[in-house]
Every structure is written in structure tokens, then in C-alpha cells.
TORVEXSE-965805 format. One record per residue (C-alpha): residue in three letters; x, y, z. Coordinates in steps of 0.5 Angstrom, whole numbers, plus 500, padded with zeros to 3 digits. Layout:
BEGIN
ALAXYZ...
//
This chain:
BEGIN
UNK500500500UNK503507498UNK504512503UNK499517499UNK493511500UNK495510508UNK495517510UNK487518509UNK486512513UNK491514519UNK487521519UNK480518519UNK483513525UNK486519529UNK479523528UNK475517531UNK480516537UNK480523538UNK472523538UNK472517543UNK477520548UNK472527547UNK466523549UNK469519554UNK472525558UNK466530557UNK460526555UNK460523562UNK455525567UNK458528573UNK458523580UNK456527586UNK459524592UNK455524599UNK459528604UNK458522609UNK462518605UNK469517608UNK473515614UNK472518621UNK477517627UNK476518634UNK481523637UNK486518639UNK487516632UNK493521631UNK497518637UNK496510635UNK503509634UNK504511642UNK499505644UNK493510644UNK486506643UNK482509637UNK476508634UNK475509626UNK468509622UNK469507615UNK462510611UNK461508604UNK456510599UNK451505596UNK445506592UNK438509594UNK441513600UNK444507603UNK451507606UNK455501609UNK458503616UNK464499618UNK467501625UNK473498628UNK478500633UNK485498634UNK488491634UNK495491633UNK497490641UNK490488644UNK483485642UNK479490638UNK475494643UNK469496638UNK466493632UNK460494628UNK458493621UNK451495619UNK447499613UNK445506614UNK440510611UNK440518610UNK435522613UNK436529609UNK443532608UNK446531615UNK443525618UNK444518617UNK441512621UNK444506622UNK440500626UNK442498633UNK436493634UNK429492632UNK427499635UNK433503636UNK438507631UNK444510632UNK444517629UNK450520625UNK450527624UNK455531619UNK459537623UNK464541620UNK470537620UNK467530621UNK461526625UNK457526631UNK455519633UNK449519638UNK442515639UNK436517635UNK431515641UNK430516648UNK436518652UNK436511656UNK437507650UNK445510649UNK447504653UNK446500646UNK452504643UNK456500648UNK454493646UNK459494640UNK465496645UNK468492650UNK471495657UNK466500658UNK467503651UNK462506647UNK461508639UNK458515642UNK462521640UNK465526635UNK470523630UNK474527625UNK475526617UNK481523616UNK481520609UNK477522603UNK473516600UNK475515592
//
């Protein structure tokens, strides 16, 4: 095949490749990520190298305003003090509810730089937040964002 005949084919293939790249880059619908998605830690997470106990909430977005919630604590030198796995549901733009039992939910509220974890219900139900921790610990508290979820 001569150079003169292959040049139009090359240009046509190049234009098709550029068109595909353009459509892939600009033809996508922008994805909005929920502000709930990410990792949130207790204050002692920053001092974990010094042996401090810490609790970490990992929240991942699912479909239909649902979120996977995984709570873990330190396990390097001793048994984990807090563990929870559940599915939460967004209630508005700043609240997330996750079941603790058949009647009571954990309430996760967005704050400026993190989340606040408490009960959605009666004050007496706060002890259910201790069910997922040992040694008198509780999931209740304030947690700051440490990692953006990709």
C-alpha cells in the first residue's frame, strides 16, 4: 500500500480515536459523592503509634441513599474494643440512621469536619451504643474525617 493511500485511513482512524476520547471525557454524567462517604476517626487515632486506643468509622455509599457502615478499633496490640457492621439510610442531607436493634437506630449527624454519633430515640437507649464495644467503650462521640473515599 502506498503512503498516499494510507494517509487518509490514518487520519480517519485518528479522528475516530479523538472522537471516542472526547465522548468518554465529556459525555459522562458527573457523579456526586455524598458527604457521608469517607473515614472518620476518634481523637486518639492520631496517636495510634503511641499505643492509644482508637475507633474508626468507614462509610461507603451504596444505591438509594443507603450506606455501608463499618466500625473498627485498634487490633495491633490487643483485642478490638469496638466492632459494628451495618447498613445506614440517609434521612435528609445531614443525618444517617443505622439499626442497632429492631427498635433503636444509631444517629450519625454530619458536622463541619466530621460526624457526631448518638442515639435516635430515648436517652435510656444510649447503652445500646456500648453493645458493640468492650471494656465500657461506646460508639457515641465525635469523629473527624481522615480519608476521602474515592
